[in-house]
C-alpha positions in Angstrom: 5.7 -32.0 20.8 2.7 -30.1 20.0 3.2 -27.3 22.4 6.6 -26.8 20.5 4.5 -26.5 17.1 2.1 -24.2 18.8 4.7 -21.7 19.8 6.7 -22.1 16.5 3.2 -20.7 14.8 2.9 -18.2 17.6 6.6 -16.7 16.8 5.6 -16.9 12.9 2.3 -15.0 13.6 3.7 -12.4 15.9 6.6 -11.9 13.3 4.4 -11.5 10.2 2.2 -8.8 12.4 5.3 -6.9 13.6 6.4 -6.8 9.9 3.5 -5.3 8.6 4.4 -2.0 10.8 8.3 -2.2 9.2 6.6 -2.5 5.9 4.6 0.9 6.2 7.7 2.5 7.4 9.7 1.4 4.9 7.1 2.3 1.9 6.4 5.7 3.4 10.0 6.9 4.1 12.4 5.2 2.0 12.9 4.5 -2.2 14.6 1.4 -3.1 14.7 0.1 -6.7 15.4 -3.2 -5.7 11.9 -3.4 -3.6 9.7 -2.6 -6.7 8.4 -4.9 -8.8 10.8 -5.4 -11.8 8.0 -4.7 -14.3 7.6 -1.2 -12.6 11.0 -0.5 -12.7 11.7 -1.2 -16.4 8.6 0.7 -17.4 9.7 3.7 -15.1 13.1 3.8 -16.7 11.1 3.7 -20.4 9.0 6.8 -19.5 11.7 8.4 -18.0 14.0 8.0 -21.1 11.1 8.8 -23.4 9.8 12.0 -21.3 13.5 13.6 -21.9 12.4 14.4 -25.5 9.2 16.3 -24.6 8.9 19.9 -24.2 6.8 22.6 -22.8 4.6 19.5 -21.0 3.6 18.0 -24.1 4.2 14.6 -24.7 6.2 13.4 -27.8 4.9 10.8 -30.4 7.5 8.2 -28.9 6.3 9.3 -25.0 2.6 8.5 -26.2 3.4 5.2 -27.9 5.1 4.2 -24.7 2.2 5.2 -22.8 -0.1 3.1 -25.0 2.1 0.0 -24.9 2.4 0.6 -20.8 -0.7 1.4 -19.9 -3.2 0.8 -22.9 -5.4 3.4 -24.7 -7.3 4.7 -21.6 -4.7 6.8 -20.1 -3.9 10.2 -21.0 -0.1 10.4 -22.0 -0.2 14.3 -20.2 -1.1 12.5 -16.9 1.9 10.3 -17.4 4.4 12.7 -18.4 3.5 14.9 -15.5 3.9 12.1 -13.1 7.4 11.0 -14.8 8.2 14.8 -15.0 7.3 15.9 -11.4 10.6 15.4 -9.9 9.3 12.9 -7.4 8.4 9.7 -9.0 8.3 7.8 -5.7 5.2 10.2 -5.0 3.5 10.0 -8.3 4.9 7.8 -11.2 5.2 4.7 -8.8 1.5 4.7 -7.8 0.3 5.4 -11.6 2.3 2.6 -12.8 1.4 0.1 -9.6 -2.4 1.0 -10.2 -2.0 0.7 -14.2 -4.7 -1.6 -14.8 -7.3 0.4 -12.5 -6.6 3.7 -14.0 -9.1 5.2 -16.9 -8.9 8.8 -17.9 -11.7 8.7 -20.7 -13.1 12.1 -20.0 -12.2 12.2 -16.3 -10.1 10.4 -14.1 -12.0 6.9 -12.6 -10.3 4.2 -10.6 -11.9 0.6 -11.2 -11.4 -1.0 -8.1 -13.6 -4.0 -9.5 -15.1 -4.8 -13.0 -18.4 -3.5 -11.8 -17.3 -0.8 -9.0 -15.7 2.5 -10.6 -15.4 5.7 -8.6 -13.2 8.7 -8.7 -9.9 8.7 -6.6 -10.2 9.9 -3.0 -9.8 13.8 -2.7 -8.0 13.1 0.6 -6.9 10.2 2.5 -5.5 10.6 6.0 -3.3 7.7 6.7 -3.1 8.4 10.4 -5.8 6.4 11.6 -5.0 3.4 9.8 -1.3 3.4 10.5 -2.4 3.6 14.1 -4.8 0.6 13.8 -1.8 -1.3 11.9 0.4 -0.9 14.8 -2.5 -1.8 17.5 -3.0 -4.9 15.8 0.7 -5.7 15.6 1.3 -5.0 19.2 -1.8 -6.9 19.9 -0.3 -10.2 18.4 2.9 -9.3 20.2 0.6 -9.5 23.7 -1.3 -12.6 22.8 2.1 -14.2 22.2 3.4 -12.9 25.5 0.4 -14.2 27.1 1.1 -17.6 25.7 4.4 -17.8 27.6 3.2 -16.2 31.1 0.3 -18.5 31.3 2.3 -21.4 30.7 4.1 -20.9 33.9 1.6 -18.7 35.3 -1.9 -20.1 34.7 -4.7 -17.3 34.8 -7.1 -18.4 37.7 -10.1 -16.1 36.7 -12.7 -18.4 35.4 -13.9 -15.8 32.8 -10.3 -15.3 31.6 -9.5 -19.2 31.4 -9.5 -19.1 27.8 -6.0 -17.3 28.1 -4.7 -20.4 29.4 -5.2 -22.4 25.9 -2.9 -22.0 23.5 -5.1 -22.9 20.6 -7.2 -19.9 21.4 -4.0 -17.5 21.7 -2.8 -18.8 18.4 -5.7 -18.1 16.8 -5.8 -14.6 18.5 -2.0 -14.0 17.3 -2.9 -14.6 13.7 -6.4 -12.9 13.6 -4.5 -9.7 15.0 -1.8 -10.2 12.0 -4.1 -10.9 9.4 -6.1 -7.5 10.6 -2.5 -5.5 10.4 -1.9 -7.3 6.9 -5.1 -6.3 5.5 -5.0 -2.6 7.0 -1.6 -2.2 5.7 -2.7 -3.2 1.9 -6.0 -1.1 2.2 -3.6 1.9 3.4 -1.1 1.2 0.5 -3.9 1.4 -2.0 -5.8 4.2 -1.0 -2.8 6.1 -0.8 -1.7 5.4 -4.2 -5.0 6.1 -5.8 -5.4 9.3 -3.7 -1.7 10.4 -5.2 -3.0 9.7 -8.9 -6.1 12.2 -7.9 -3.7 14.7 -6.8 -1.7 14.6 -9.9 -4.6 14.9 -12.0 -5.9 17.8 -10.2 -2.3 19.5 -10.4 -2.2 18.8 -14.1 -5.8 20.4 -14.7 -5.0 23.0 -12.4 -7.7 22.6 -9.7 -5.6 21.3 -7.0 -6.5 24.3 -4.9 -5.0 24.4 -1.2 -4.3 20.8 -1.8 -0.6 20.8 -1.2 1.5 18.1 -2.8 4.3 15.9 -1.2 
């Protein structure tokens, strides 16, 4: 009976690890209102409606009130208007809304990672290495899962690799790989969001330089 439980747990772990690759791919390439939190959808609609009454890039009084209600008093309404009116809400408005509790624009743009840890957003964040790491961890989980089936029929005879015959060890390795992939995917999502907020702020202030918006 325990062997079936172990294989079920391995299956769940491998599926969870592979889902991280799908999740990152979907977040990068698709825009889906149903996938966004309902609070983000409602706030985005409210801001988009209010933005229609703004002219020449200047927030209207109604837009300012909406920004204060959604973000509080610490966020410049011009930054929010630039995000909503940019024509690319997925690139800028969504990250700003997702991280609204962490954004401060009193004098300069600051991201509050923790109450005691605040920094400027990164100038540039290269996703490639993190995305490769996520894929490697997911494939490792799949590899350990495959090993659990192979070694059941063909145990490894090499003494130094005897641990590969232990289902408990392989289950732990599957979940360790899956958790690393999960942690990396969350880190990637967060770093990309705060980078986009920083890019939006530089565009608003005319200091973007050669950093092209996507």
